[in-house]
HTML snippet that shows the backbone in 3Dmol.js (N, CA, C, O; Angstrom):
<script src="https://3Dmol.org/build/3Dmol-min.js"></script>
<div id="view" style="width:600px;height:400px;position:relative"></div>
<script>
const pdb = `
ATOM      1  N   MET A   1     100.048 156.523  88.857  1.00  0.00           N
ATOM      2  CA  MET A   1     100.296 155.470  89.868  1.00  0.00           C
ATOM      3  C   MET A   1      99.032 154.640  90.263  1.00  0.00           C
ATOM      4  O   MET A   1      99.109 153.759  91.119  1.00  0.00           O
ATOM      5  N   ALA A   2      97.810 154.958  89.585  1.00  0.00           N
ATOM      6  CA  ALA A   2      96.878 154.226  89.715  1.00  0.00           C
ATOM      7  C   ALA A   2      96.707 152.698  89.246  1.00  0.00           C
ATOM      8  O   ALA A   2      96.029 151.762  89.670  1.00  0.00           O
ATOM      9  N   LYS A   3      97.697 152.868  88.093  1.00  0.00           N
ATOM     10  CA  LYS A   3      98.104 151.314  87.452  1.00  0.00           C
ATOM     11  C   LYS A   3      98.978 150.427  88.333  1.00  0.00           C
ATOM     12  O   LYS A   3      98.920 149.202  88.439  1.00  0.00           O
ATOM     13  N   GLY A   4      99.850 151.335  88.982  1.00  0.00           N
ATOM     14  CA  GLY A   4     100.809 150.499  89.870  1.00  0.00           C
ATOM     15  C   GLY A   4      99.878 149.915  91.044  1.00  0.00           C
ATOM     16  O   GLY A   4      99.977 148.752  91.438  1.00  0.00           O
ATOM     17  N   ASN A   5      99.002 150.809  91.538  1.00  0.00           N
ATOM     18  CA  ASN A   5      98.339 150.314  92.706  1.00  0.00           C
ATOM     19  C   ASN A   5      97.182 149.148  92.296  1.00  0.00           C
ATOM     20  O   ASN A   5      96.812 148.220  93.016  1.00  0.00           O
ATOM     21  N   SER A   6      96.808 149.408  91.185  1.00  0.00           N
ATOM     22  CA  SER A   6      95.787 148.202  90.695  1.00  0.00           C
ATOM     23  C   SER A   6      96.759 146.796  90.231  1.00  0.00           C
ATOM     24  O   SER A   6      96.172 145.725  90.074  1.00  0.00           O
ATOM     25  N   THR A   7      97.969 146.863  90.067  1.00  0.00           N
ATOM     26  CA  THR A   7      98.706 145.787  89.697  1.00  0.00           C
ATOM     27  C   THR A   7      99.193 145.280  91.370  1.00  0.00           C
ATOM     28  O   THR A   7      99.257 144.116  91.765  1.00  0.00           O
ATOM     29  N   HIS A   8      99.412 146.179  91.942  1.00  0.00           N
ATOM     30  CA  HIS A   8      99.513 145.640  93.586  1.00  0.00           C
ATOM     31  C   HIS A   8      98.513 144.884  94.108  1.00  0.00           C
ATOM     32  O   HIS A   8      98.687 143.834  94.727  1.00  0.00           O
ATOM     33  N   GLN A   9      97.157 145.551  93.801  1.00  0.00           N
ATOM     34  CA  GLN A   9      95.911 144.764  94.377  1.00  0.00           C
ATOM     35  C   GLN A   9      95.752 143.558  93.994  1.00  0.00           C
ATOM     36  O   GLN A   9      95.477 142.632  94.756  1.00  0.00           O
ATOM     37  N   THR A  10      95.959 143.436  92.420  1.00  0.00           N
ATOM     38  CA  THR A  10      95.724 142.114  91.882  1.00  0.00           C
ATOM     39  C   THR A  10      96.824 141.217  92.419  1.00  0.00           C
ATOM     40  O   THR A  10      96.426 140.155  92.896  1.00  0.00           O
ATOM     41  N   THR A  11      98.023 141.421  92.431  1.00  0.00           N
ATOM     42  CA  THR A  11      99.132 140.682  93.218  1.00  0.00           C
ATOM     43  C   THR A  11      98.733 140.224  94.526  1.00  0.00           C
ATOM     44  O   THR A  11      98.899 139.073  94.929  1.00  0.00           O
ATOM     45  N   ASP A  12      98.153 141.246  95.233  1.00  0.00           N
ATOM     46  CA  ASP A  12      97.677 140.729  96.671  1.00  0.00           C
ATOM     47  C   ASP A  12      96.620 139.755  96.695  1.00  0.00           C
ATOM     48  O   ASP A  12      96.659 138.745  97.398  1.00  0.00           O
ATOM     49  N   LYS A  13      95.613 140.082  95.876  1.00  0.00           N
ATOM     50  CA  LYS A  13      94.428 139.244  95.684  1.00  0.00           C
ATOM     51  C   LYS A  13      94.848 137.600  95.132  1.00  0.00           C
ATOM     52  O   LYS A  13      94.250 136.625  95.588  1.00  0.00           O
ATOM     53  N   VAL A  14      95.762 137.492  94.275  1.00  0.00           N
ATOM     54  CA  VAL A  14      96.170 136.537  93.687  1.00  0.00           C
ATOM     55  C   VAL A  14      97.012 135.679  94.825  1.00  0.00           C
ATOM     56  O   VAL A  14      96.885 134.455  94.841  1.00  0.00           O
ATOM     57  N   ALA A  15      97.799 136.286  95.694  1.00  0.00           N
ATOM     58  CA  ALA A  15      98.524 135.998  96.683  1.00  0.00           C
ATOM     59  C   ALA A  15      97.613 135.317  97.627  1.00  0.00           C
ATOM     60  O   ALA A  15      97.795 134.119  97.848  1.00  0.00           O
ATOM     61  N   GLN A  16      96.738 135.899  98.154  1.00  0.00           N
ATOM     62  CA  GLN A  16      95.709 135.441  99.178  1.00  0.00           C
ATOM     63  C   GLN A  16      94.993 134.209  98.708  1.00  0.00           C
ATOM     64  O   GLN A  16      94.864 133.238  99.454  1.00  0.00           O
ATOM     65  N   SER A  17      94.480 134.235  97.366  1.00  0.00           N
ATOM     66  CA  SER A  17      94.078 133.302  97.077  1.00  0.00           C
ATOM     67  C   SER A  17      94.918 131.772  96.902  1.00  0.00           C
ATOM     68  O   SER A  17      94.482 130.675  97.253  1.00  0.00           O
ATOM     69  N   LEU A  18      95.916 131.990  96.414  1.00  0.00           N
ATOM     70  CA  LEU A  18      97.101 131.191  96.597  1.00  0.00           C
ATOM     71  C   LEU A  18      97.508 130.583  98.250  1.00  0.00           C
ATOM     72  O   LEU A  18      97.656 129.408  98.585  1.00  0.00           O
ATOM     73  N   HIS A  19      97.592 131.509  98.882  1.00  0.00           N
ATOM     74  CA  HIS A  19      97.520 131.103 100.237  1.00  0.00           C
ATOM     75  C   HIS A  19      96.429 130.293 100.751  1.00  0.00           C
ATOM     76  O   HIS A  19      96.619 129.336 101.501  1.00  0.00           O
ATOM     77  N   GLY A  20      95.249 130.689 100.335  1.00  0.00           N
ATOM     78  CA  GLY A  20      94.063 130.089 100.782  1.00  0.00           C
ATOM     79  C   GLY A  20      93.972 128.571 100.133  1.00  0.00           C
ATOM     80  O   GLY A  20      93.466 127.646 100.768  1.00  0.00           O
ATOM     81  N   ALA A  21      94.484 128.416  98.875  1.00  0.00           N
ATOM     82  CA  ALA A  21      94.560 127.085  98.303  1.00  0.00           C
ATOM     83  C   ALA A  21      95.542 126.220  98.883  1.00  0.00           C
ATOM     84  O   ALA A  21      95.385 124.999  98.887  1.00  0.00           O
ATOM     85  N   VAL A  22      96.721 126.882  99.458  1.00  0.00           N
ATOM     86  CA  VAL A  22      97.831 125.945 100.001  1.00  0.00           C
ATOM     87  C   VAL A  22      97.097 125.364 101.283  1.00  0.00           C
ATOM     88  O   VAL A  22      97.076 124.165 101.559  1.00  0.00           O
ATOM     89  N   ASP A  23      96.405 126.519 102.144  1.00  0.00           N
ATOM     90  CA  ASP A  23      96.167 126.164 103.487  1.00  0.00           C
ATOM     91  C   ASP A  23      95.055 125.083 103.431  1.00  0.00           C
ATOM     92  O   ASP A  23      94.994 124.122 104.198  1.00  0.00           O
ATOM     93  N   THR A  24      94.110 125.382 102.346  1.00  0.00           N
ATOM     94  CA  THR A  24      93.190 124.243 102.191  1.00  0.00           C
ATOM     95  C   THR A  24      93.644 122.612 101.774  1.00  0.00           C
ATOM     96  O   THR A  24      93.112 121.608 102.248  1.00  0.00           O
ATOM     97  N   ALA A  25      94.569 122.626 100.941  1.00  0.00           N
ATOM     98  CA  ALA A  25      95.340 121.518 100.576  1.00  0.00           C
ATOM     99  C   ALA A  25      95.988 120.910 101.916  1.00  0.00           C
ATOM    100  O   ALA A  25      95.775 119.765 102.314  1.00  0.00           O
ATOM    101  N   ALA A  26      96.738 121.772 102.494  1.00  0.00           N
ATOM    102  CA  ALA A  26      97.336 121.302 103.648  1.00  0.00           C
ATOM    103  C   ALA A  26      96.512 120.636 104.573  1.00  0.00           C
ATOM    104  O   ALA A  26      96.881 119.612 105.149  1.00  0.00           O
ATOM    105  N   SER A  27      95.356 121.194 104.755  1.00  0.00           N
ATOM    106  CA  SER A  27      94.274 120.951 105.850  1.00  0.00           C
ATOM    107  C   SER A  27      93.854 119.736 105.301  1.00  0.00           C
ATOM    108  O   SER A  27      93.579 118.917 106.179  1.00  0.00           O
ATOM    109  N   ARG A  28      93.699 119.304 104.085  1.00  0.00           N
ATOM    110  CA  ARG A  28      93.233 118.032 103.607  1.00  0.00           C
ATOM    111  C   ARG A  28      94.176 116.994 103.560  1.00  0.00           C
ATOM    112  O   ARG A  28      93.843 115.815 103.677  1.00  0.00           O
ATOM    113  N   ALA A  29      95.434 117.394 103.382  1.00  0.00           N
ATOM    114  CA  ALA A  29      96.498 116.458 103.396  1.00  0.00           C
ATOM    115  C   ALA A  29      96.916 115.912 104.710  1.00  0.00           C
ATOM    116  O   ALA A  29      97.461 114.811 104.795  1.00  0.00           O
ATOM    117  N   ALA A  30      96.666 116.671 105.744  1.00  0.00           N
ATOM    118  CA  ALA A  30      96.976 116.324 106.961  1.00  0.00           C
ATOM    119  C   ALA A  30      96.497 114.931 107.568  1.00  0.00           C
ATOM    120  O   ALA A  30      97.281 114.207 108.181  1.00  0.00           O
ATOM    121  N   PRO A  31      95.411 114.664 107.399  1.00  0.00           N
ATOM    122  CA  PRO A  31      94.721 113.509 107.803  1.00  0.00           C
ATOM    123  C   PRO A  31      95.391 112.120 106.856  1.00  0.00           C
ATOM    124  O   PRO A  31      95.615 110.981 107.265  1.00  0.00           O
ATOM    125  N   ALA A  32      95.571 112.609 105.675  1.00  0.00           N
ATOM    126  CA  ALA A  32      96.189 111.362 104.680  1.00  0.00           C
ATOM    127  C   ALA A  32      97.579 111.159 105.161  1.00  0.00           C
ATOM    128  O   ALA A  32      98.129 110.066 105.028  1.00  0.00           O
ATOM    129  N   GLU A  33      98.193 112.222 105.742  1.00  0.00           N
ATOM    130  CA  GLU A  33      99.581 112.064 106.065  1.00  0.00           C
ATOM    131  C   GLU A  33      99.472 111.175 107.450  1.00  0.00           C
ATOM    132  O   GLU A  33     100.225 110.211 107.593  1.00  0.00           O
ATOM    133  N   GLU A  34      98.704 111.456 108.263  1.00  0.00           N
ATOM    134  CA  GLU A  34      98.601 110.835 109.420  1.00  0.00           C
ATOM    135  C   GLU A  34      98.372 109.353 109.281  1.00  0.00           C
ATOM    136  O   GLU A  34      99.047 108.552 109.928  1.00  0.00           O
ATOM    137  N   LYS A  35      97.459 108.994 108.472  1.00  0.00           N
ATOM    138  CA  LYS A  35      96.858 107.782 108.115  1.00  0.00           C
ATOM    139  C   LYS A  35      98.158 106.869 107.698  1.00  0.00           C
ATOM    140  O   LYS A  35      98.494 105.805 108.216  1.00  0.00           O
ATOM    141  N   LEU A  36      98.777 107.545 106.658  1.00  0.00           N
ATOM    142  CA  LEU A  36     100.049 106.880 105.948  1.00  0.00           C
ATOM    143  C   LEU A  36     101.037 106.413 107.117  1.00  0.00           C
ATOM    144  O   LEU A  36     101.503 105.275 107.170  1.00  0.00           O
ATOM    145  N   ARG A  37     101.333 107.535 108.153  1.00  0.00           N
ATOM    146  CA  ARG A  37     102.441 107.274 108.985  1.00  0.00           C
ATOM    147  C   ARG A  37     101.775 106.051 110.025  1.00  0.00           C
ATOM    148  O   ARG A  37     102.531 105.170 110.435  1.00  0.00           O
ATOM    149  N   GLN A  38     100.702 106.055 110.317  1.00  0.00           N
ATOM    150  CA  GLN A  38     100.040 105.239 111.229  1.00  0.00           C
ATOM    151  C   GLN A  38     100.096 103.799 110.462  1.00  0.00           C
ATOM    152  O   GLN A  38     100.343 102.794 111.129  1.00  0.00           O
ATOM    153  N   GLU A  39      99.851 103.696 108.981  1.00  0.00           N
ATOM    154  CA  GLU A  39      99.835 102.392 108.587  1.00  0.00           C
ATOM    155  C   GLU A  39     101.539 101.904 108.300  1.00  0.00           C
ATOM    156  O   GLU A  39     101.935 100.740 108.254  1.00  0.00           O
ATOM    157  N   ALA A  40     102.224 102.925 108.161  1.00  0.00           N
ATOM    158  CA  ALA A  40     103.780 102.644 107.935  1.00  0.00           C
ATOM    159  C   ALA A  40     104.109 102.022 109.673  1.00  0.00           C
ATOM    160  O   ALA A  40     104.531 100.891 109.914  1.00  0.00           O
ATOM    161  N   ASN A  41     103.878 102.791 110.433  1.00  0.00           N
ATOM    162  CA  ASN A  41     104.211 102.059 111.676  1.00  0.00           C
ATOM    163  C   ASN A  41     103.523 100.653 112.037  1.00  0.00           C
ATOM    164  O   ASN A  41     104.167  99.825 112.680  1.00  0.00           O
ATOM    165  N   GLU A  42     102.480 100.444 111.705  1.00  0.00           N
ATOM    166  CA  GLU A  42     101.707  99.119 111.883  1.00  0.00           C
ATOM    167  C   GLU A  42     102.506  98.205 110.867  1.00  0.00           C
ATOM    168  O   GLU A  42     102.654  97.050 111.268  1.00  0.00           O
ATOM    169  N   ALA A  43     103.022  98.484 109.688  1.00  0.00           N
ATOM    170  CA  ALA A  43     103.574  97.628 108.961  1.00  0.00           C
ATOM    171  C   ALA A  43     105.002  97.300 109.350  1.00  0.00           C
ATOM    172  O   ALA A  43     105.609  96.274 109.043  1.00  0.00           O
ATOM    173  N   ALA A  44     105.422  98.251 110.023  1.00  0.00           N
ATOM    174  CA  ALA A  44     106.980  98.200 110.672  1.00  0.00           C
ATOM    175  C   ALA A  44     106.683  96.992 111.881  1.00  0.00           C
ATOM    176  O   ALA A  44     107.332  95.956 112.029  1.00  0.00           O
ATOM    177  N   ALA A  45     105.642  97.397 112.598  1.00  0.00           N
ATOM    178  CA  ALA A  45     105.512  96.442 113.523  1.00  0.00           C
ATOM    179  C   ALA A  45     105.400  95.030 113.289  1.00  0.00           C
ATOM    180  O   ALA A  45     106.095  94.182 113.849  1.00  0.00           O
ATOM    181  N   ARG A  46     104.453  94.795 112.396  1.00  0.00           N
ATOM    182  CA  ARG A  46     104.171  93.327 111.586  1.00  0.00           C
ATOM    183  C   ARG A  46     105.554  92.910 111.252  1.00  0.00           C
ATOM    184  O   ARG A  46     106.007  91.884 111.760  1.00  0.00           O
ATOM    185  N   LEU A  47     106.258  93.626 110.439  1.00  0.00           N
ATOM    186  CA  LEU A  47     107.496  93.045 109.794  1.00  0.00           C
ATOM    187  C   LEU A  47     108.582  92.526 110.969  1.00  0.00           C
ATOM    188  O   LEU A  47     109.379  91.615 110.746  1.00  0.00           O
ATOM    189  N   ARG A  48     108.495  93.273 112.316  1.00  0.00           N
ATOM    190  CA  ARG A  48     109.184  92.982 113.420  1.00  0.00           C
ATOM    191  C   ARG A  48     108.760  91.744 113.995  1.00  0.00           C
ATOM    192  O   ARG A  48     109.434  90.883 114.559  1.00  0.00           O
ATOM    193  N   GLU A  49     107.512  91.794 113.756  1.00  0.00           N
ATOM    194  CA  GLU A  49     107.142  90.296 114.616  1.00  0.00           C
ATOM    195  C   GLU A  49     107.283  89.277 113.498  1.00  0.00           C
ATOM    196  O   GLU A  49     107.377  88.119 113.907  1.00  0.00           O
ATOM    197  N   GLY A  50     107.314  89.425 112.321  1.00  0.00           N
ATOM    198  CA  GLY A  50     107.555  88.266 111.416  1.00  0.00           C
ATOM    199  C   GLY A  50     109.028  87.779 111.572  1.00  0.00           C
ATOM    200  O   GLY A  50     109.335  86.587 111.577  1.00  0.00           O
ATOM    201  N   ARG A  51     109.931  88.836 111.703  1.00  0.00           N
ATOM    202  CA  ARG A  51     111.116  88.586 111.724  1.00  0.00           C
ATOM    203  C   ARG A  51     111.454  87.864 113.033  1.00  0.00           C
ATOM    204  O   ARG A  51     112.321  86.990 113.046  1.00  0.00           O
ATOM    205  N   GLU A  52     110.763  88.228 114.159  1.00  0.00           N
ATOM    206  CA  GLU A  52     111.187  87.345 115.339  1.00  0.00           C
ATOM    207  C   GLU A  52     110.735  85.943 115.055  1.00  0.00           C
ATOM    208  O   GLU A  52     111.428  84.936 115.201  1.00  0.00           O
ATOM    209  N   TYR A  53     109.241  86.002 114.547  1.00  0.00           N
ATOM    210  CA  TYR A  53     108.856  84.653 114.432  1.00  0.00           C
ATOM    211  C   TYR A  53     109.851  83.865 113.626  1.00  0.00           C
ATOM    212  O   TYR A  53     110.246  82.834 114.172  1.00  0.00           O
ATOM    213  N   ALA A  54     110.325  84.139 112.458  1.00  0.00           N
ATOM    214  CA  ALA A  54     111.211  83.612 111.683  1.00  0.00           C
ATOM    215  C   ALA A  54     112.428  83.240 112.406  1.00  0.00           C
ATOM    216  O   ALA A  54     113.012  82.179 112.185  1.00  0.00           O
ATOM    217  N   ARG A  55     112.758  83.972 113.139  1.00  0.00           N
ATOM    218  CA  ARG A  55     114.164  83.920 114.101  1.00  0.00           C
ATOM    219  C   ARG A  55     114.036  82.675 114.913  1.00  0.00           C
ATOM    220  O   ARG A  55     114.838  81.742 114.958  1.00  0.00           O
ATOM    221  N   SER A  56     112.778  82.819 115.619  1.00  0.00           N
ATOM    222  CA  SER A  56     112.826  81.801 116.623  1.00  0.00           C
ATOM    223  C   SER A  56     112.437  80.330 115.940  1.00  0.00           C
ATOM    224  O   SER A  56     113.020  79.305 116.294  1.00  0.00           O
ATOM    225  N   ARG A  57     111.386  80.334 114.919  1.00  0.00           N
ATOM    226  CA  ARG A  57     111.236  78.892 114.206  1.00  0.00           C
ATOM    227  C   ARG A  57     112.693  78.379 113.597  1.00  0.00           C
ATOM    228  O   ARG A  57     112.976  77.188 113.726  1.00  0.00           O
ATOM    229  N   SER A  58     113.576  79.242 112.961  1.00  0.00           N
ATOM    230  CA  SER A  58     114.841  78.938 112.362  1.00  0.00           C
ATOM    231  C   SER A  58     115.680  78.356 113.618  1.00  0.00           C
ATOM    232  O   SER A  58     116.319  77.313 113.477  1.00  0.00           O
ATOM    233  N   GLU A  59     115.668  78.934 114.641  1.00  0.00           N
ATOM    234  CA  GLU A  59     116.548  78.462 115.850  1.00  0.00           C
ATOM    235  C   GLU A  59     115.937  77.128 116.269  1.00  0.00           C
ATOM    236  O   GLU A  59     116.798  76.317 116.612  1.00  0.00           O
ATOM    237  N   GLU A  60     114.759  76.711 116.329  1.00  0.00           N
ATOM    238  CA  GLU A  60     113.748  75.731 116.565  1.00  0.00           C
ATOM    239  C   GLU A  60     114.229  74.483 115.715  1.00  0.00           C
ATOM    240  O   GLU A  60     114.550  73.406 116.217  1.00  0.00           O
ATOM    241  N   MET A  61     114.234  74.737 114.518  1.00  0.00           N
ATOM    242  CA  MET A  61     114.398  73.846 113.343  1.00  0.00           C
ATOM    243  C   MET A  61     115.990  73.696 113.496  1.00  0.00           C
ATOM    244  O   MET A  61     116.328  72.531 113.287  1.00  0.00           O
ATOM    245  N   LEU A  62     116.795  74.336 113.725  1.00  0.00           N
ATOM    246  CA  LEU A  62     118.263  74.125 113.721  1.00  0.00           C
ATOM    247  C   LEU A  62     118.489  73.054 114.871  1.00  0.00           C
ATOM    248  O   LEU A  62     119.226  72.084 114.693  1.00  0.00           O
ATOM    249  N   GLY A  63     117.721  73.315 116.218  1.00  0.00           N
ATOM    250  CA  GLY A  63     118.066  72.586 116.951  1.00  0.00           C
ATOM    251  C   GLY A  63     117.243  71.228 117.091  1.00  0.00           C
ATOM    252  O   GLY A  63     117.467  70.405 117.978  1.00  0.00           O
ATOM    253  N   ASN A  64     116.307  71.100 116.155  1.00  0.00           N
ATOM    254  CA  ASN A  64     115.722  69.825 115.774  1.00  0.00           C
ATOM    255  C   ASN A  64     116.775  69.040 115.047  1.00  0.00           C
ATOM    256  O   ASN A  64     117.137  67.920 115.408  1.00  0.00           O
ATOM    257  N   VAL A  65     117.264  69.701 113.974  1.00  0.00           N
ATOM    258  CA  VAL A  65     118.159  69.034 113.159  1.00  0.00           C
ATOM    259  C   VAL A  65     119.407  68.541 113.719  1.00  0.00           C
ATOM    260  O   VAL A  65     119.862  67.429 113.451  1.00  0.00           O
ATOM    261  N   THR A  66     120.039  69.508 114.620  1.00  0.00           N
ATOM    262  CA  THR A  66     121.237  69.056 115.397  1.00  0.00           C
ATOM    263  C   THR A  66     121.097  67.764 116.194  1.00  0.00           C
ATOM    264  O   THR A  66     121.828  66.777 116.106  1.00  0.00           O
ATOM    265  N   GLY A  67     119.865  67.959 117.115  1.00  0.00           N
ATOM    266  CA  GLY A  67     119.491  66.700 117.971  1.00  0.00           C
ATOM    267  C   GLY A  67     119.279  65.521 117.012  1.00  0.00           C
ATOM    268  O   GLY A  67     119.837  64.488 117.383  1.00  0.00           O
ATOM    269  N   TYR A  68     118.620  65.451 115.903  1.00  0.00           N
ATOM    270  CA  TYR A  68     118.573  64.219 115.067  1.00  0.00           C
ATOM    271  C   TYR A  68     119.999  63.902 114.625  1.00  0.00           C
ATOM    272  O   TYR A  68     120.247  62.697 114.661  1.00  0.00           O
ATOM    273  N   VAL A  69     120.789  64.523 114.301  1.00  0.00           N
ATOM    274  CA  VAL A  69     122.275  64.297 113.750  1.00  0.00           C
ATOM    275  C   VAL A  69     122.862  63.704 114.823  1.00  0.00           C
ATOM    276  O   VAL A  69     123.340  62.581 114.663  1.00  0.00           O
ATOM    277  N   ARG A  70     122.922  64.237 115.890  1.00  0.00           N
ATOM    278  CA  ARG A  70     123.605  63.708 117.102  1.00  0.00           C
ATOM    279  C   ARG A  70     123.088  62.520 117.445  1.00  0.00           C
ATOM    280  O   ARG A  70     123.933  61.720 117.848  1.00  0.00           O
ATOM    281  N   GLU A  71     122.023  62.154 117.419  1.00  0.00           N
ATOM    282  CA  GLU A  71     120.874  60.958 117.856  1.00  0.00           C
ATOM    283  C   GLU A  71     121.305  59.849 116.630  1.00  0.00           C
ATOM    284  O   GLU A  71     121.520  58.682 116.957  1.00  0.00           O
ATOM    285  N   ASN A  72     121.391  60.166 115.553  1.00  0.00           N
ATOM    286  CA  ASN A  72     121.482  59.405 114.285  1.00  0.00           C
ATOM    287  C   ASN A  72     122.389  59.696 113.443  1.00  0.00           C
ATOM    288  O   ASN A  72     122.111  60.053 112.299  1.00  0.00           O
ATOM    289  N   PRO A  73     123.656  59.581 113.908  1.00  0.00           N
ATOM    290  CA  PRO A  73     124.957  59.884 112.888  1.00  0.00           C
ATOM    291  C   PRO A  73     125.115  59.174 111.619  1.00  0.00           C
ATOM    292  O   PRO A  73     125.770  59.614 110.674  1.00  0.00           O
ATOM    293  N   LEU A  74     124.597  58.250 111.630  1.00  0.00           N
ATOM    294  CA  LEU A  74     124.906  57.390 110.404  1.00  0.00           C
ATOM    295  C   LEU A  74     123.794  57.695 109.407  1.00  0.00           C
ATOM    296  O   LEU A  74     124.084  57.961 108.240  1.00  0.00           O
ATOM    297  N   THR A  75     122.798  57.672 109.739  1.00  0.00           N
ATOM    298  CA  THR A  75     121.437  57.982 109.189  1.00  0.00           C
ATOM    299  C   THR A  75     121.566  59.195 108.598  1.00  0.00           C
ATOM    300  O   THR A  75     121.217  59.273 107.420  1.00  0.00           O
ATOM    301  N   ALA A  76     122.062  60.333 109.239  1.00  0.00           N
ATOM    302  CA  ALA A  76     122.119  61.590 108.815  1.00  0.00           C
ATOM    303  C   ALA A  76     123.242  61.642 107.762  1.00  0.00           C
ATOM    304  O   ALA A  76     123.109  62.307 106.735  1.00  0.00           O
ATOM    305  N   LEU A  77     124.337  60.939 108.033  1.00  0.00           N
ATOM    306  CA  LEU A  77     125.523  60.765 106.760  1.00  0.00           C
ATOM    307  C   LEU A  77     124.854  60.246 105.616  1.00  0.00           C
ATOM    308  O   LEU A  77     125.073  60.722 104.502  1.00  0.00           O
ATOM    309  N   GLY A  78     124.037  59.288 105.803  1.00  0.00           N
ATOM    310  CA  GLY A  78     123.447  58.455 104.588  1.00  0.00           C
ATOM    311  C   GLY A  78     122.668  59.422 103.737  1.00  0.00           C
ATOM    312  O   GLY A  78     122.809  59.523 102.518  1.00  0.00           O
ATOM    313  N   LEU A  79     121.844  60.118 104.469  1.00  0.00           N
ATOM    314  CA  LEU A  79     120.777  61.157 104.041  1.00  0.00           C
ATOM    315  C   LEU A  79     121.793  62.368 103.281  1.00  0.00           C
ATOM    316  O   LEU A  79     121.639  62.780 102.131  1.00  0.00           O
ATOM    317  N   ALA A  80     122.557  62.683 103.977  1.00  0.00           N
ATOM    318  CA  ALA A  80     123.654  63.775 103.326  1.00  0.00           C
ATOM    319  C   ALA A  80     124.178  63.408 101.981  1.00  0.00           C
ATOM    320  O   ALA A  80     124.155  64.164 101.010  1.00  0.00           O
ATOM    321  N   PHE A  81     124.684  62.117 101.990  1.00  0.00           N
ATOM    322  CA  PHE A  81     125.406  61.540 101.024  1.00  0.00           C
ATOM    323  C   PHE A  81     124.319  61.342  99.797  1.00  0.00           C
ATOM    324  O   PHE A  81     124.564  61.872  98.714  1.00  0.00           O
ATOM    325  N   ALA A  82     123.089  60.554  99.987  1.00  0.00           N
ATOM    326  CA  ALA A  82     121.970  60.832  99.055  1.00  0.00           C
ATOM    327  C   ALA A  82     121.568  61.782  98.393  1.00  0.00           C
ATOM    328  O   ALA A  82     121.335  61.729  97.186  1.00  0.00           O
ATOM    329  N   ALA A  83     121.416  62.935  99.231  1.00  0.00           N
ATOM    330  CA  ALA A  83     121.039  64.351  98.799  1.00  0.00           C
ATOM    331  C   ALA A  83     121.992  65.037  97.826  1.00  0.00           C
ATOM    332  O   ALA A  83     121.684  65.779  96.893  1.00  0.00           O
ATOM    333  N   GLY A  84     123.265  64.634  98.234  1.00  0.00           N
ATOM    334  CA  GLY A  84     124.390  65.242  97.350  1.00  0.00           C
ATOM    335  C   GLY A  84     124.599  64.579  95.927  1.00  0.00           C
ATOM    336  O   GLY A  84     124.904  65.211  94.915  1.00  0.00           O
ATOM    337  N   THR A  85     124.381  63.146  96.000  1.00  0.00           N
ATOM    338  CA  THR A  85     124.443  62.216  94.685  1.00  0.00           C
ATOM    339  C   THR A  85     123.087  62.821  93.933  1.00  0.00           C
ATOM    340  O   THR A  85     123.255  63.132  92.754  1.00  0.00           O
ATOM    341  N   LEU A  86     121.929  62.993  94.425  1.00  0.00           N
ATOM    342  CA  LEU A  86     120.899  63.697  93.671  1.00  0.00           C
ATOM    343  C   LEU A  86     121.115  64.673  93.134  1.00  0.00           C
ATOM    344  O   LEU A  86     120.952  64.673  91.914  1.00  0.00           O
ATOM    345  N   PHE A  87     121.579  65.933  93.810  1.00  0.00           N
ATOM    346  CA  PHE A  87     121.979  67.082  93.541  1.00  0.00           C
ATOM    347  C   PHE A  87     122.857  67.089  92.334  1.00  0.00           C
ATOM    348  O   PHE A  87     122.642  67.756  91.322  1.00  0.00           O
ATOM    349  N   SER A  88     123.922  66.243  92.542  1.00  0.00           N
ATOM    350  CA  SER A  88     125.051  66.317  91.449  1.00  0.00           C
ATOM    351  C   SER A  88     124.512  65.660  90.239  1.00  0.00           C
ATOM    352  O   SER A  88     125.051  66.014  89.190  1.00  0.00           O
ATOM    353  N   ALA A  89     123.515  64.733  90.146  1.00  0.00           N
ATOM    354  CA  ALA A  89     123.060  64.117  88.963  1.00  0.00           C
ATOM    355  C   ALA A  89     121.936  65.062  88.402  1.00  0.00           C
ATOM    356  O   ALA A  89     121.699  65.014  87.195  1.00  0.00           O
ATOM    357  N   LEU A  90     121.251  65.895  89.191  1.00  0.00           N
ATOM    358  CA  LEU A  90     120.313  66.781  88.571  1.00  0.00           C
ATOM    359  C   LEU A  90     121.091  68.176  87.981  1.00  0.00           C
ATOM    360  O   LEU A  90     120.657  68.863  87.057  1.00  0.00           O
ATOM    361  N   THR A  91     122.269  68.412  88.692  1.00  0.00           N
ATOM    362  CA  THR A  91     122.975  69.557  87.989  1.00  0.00           C
ATOM    363  C   THR A  91     124.023  69.131  86.672  1.00  0.00           C
ATOM    364  O   THR A  91     124.576  69.935  85.922  1.00  0.00           O
ATOM    365  N   ARG A  92     124.104  67.939  86.633  1.00  0.00           N
ATOM    366  CA  ARG A  92     125.053  67.401  85.499  1.00  0.00           C
ATOM    367  C   ARG A  92     124.195  67.544  84.164  1.00  0.00           C
ATOM    368  O   ARG A  92     124.747  67.816  83.098  1.00  0.00           O
ATOM    369  N   ARG A  93     122.956  67.370  84.261  1.00  0.00           N
ATOM    370  CA  ARG A  93     122.352  67.430  83.017  1.00  0.00           C
ATOM    371  C   ARG A  93     122.123  68.870  82.511  1.00  0.00           C
ATOM    372  O   ARG A  93     121.593  69.062  81.416  1.00  0.00           O
TER     373      ARG A  93
END
`;
const viewer = $3Dmol.createViewer("view");
viewer.addModel(pdb, "pdb");
viewer.setStyle({}, {cartoon: {color: "spectrum"}});
viewer.zoomTo();
viewer.render();
</script>
């Protein structure tokens, strides 16, 4: 029975050692995890701000183009025709 008891004690020591190692790793990983979460939240906020900025700028530019076309319909038509002709010539080659 002494041998069985010795094996049990060894197993207990290994288990305690492993528990300690896991606890140490968890305590060291917690600040890194928190920092990663914080940086991910900040990145998400920056993306939302960028998306909103892009949306507002695109709406503004669309309004500008629409206004220009309404004020200068013949010029806009001529520019569209010239751009189409140039695009067609470049893609034919």
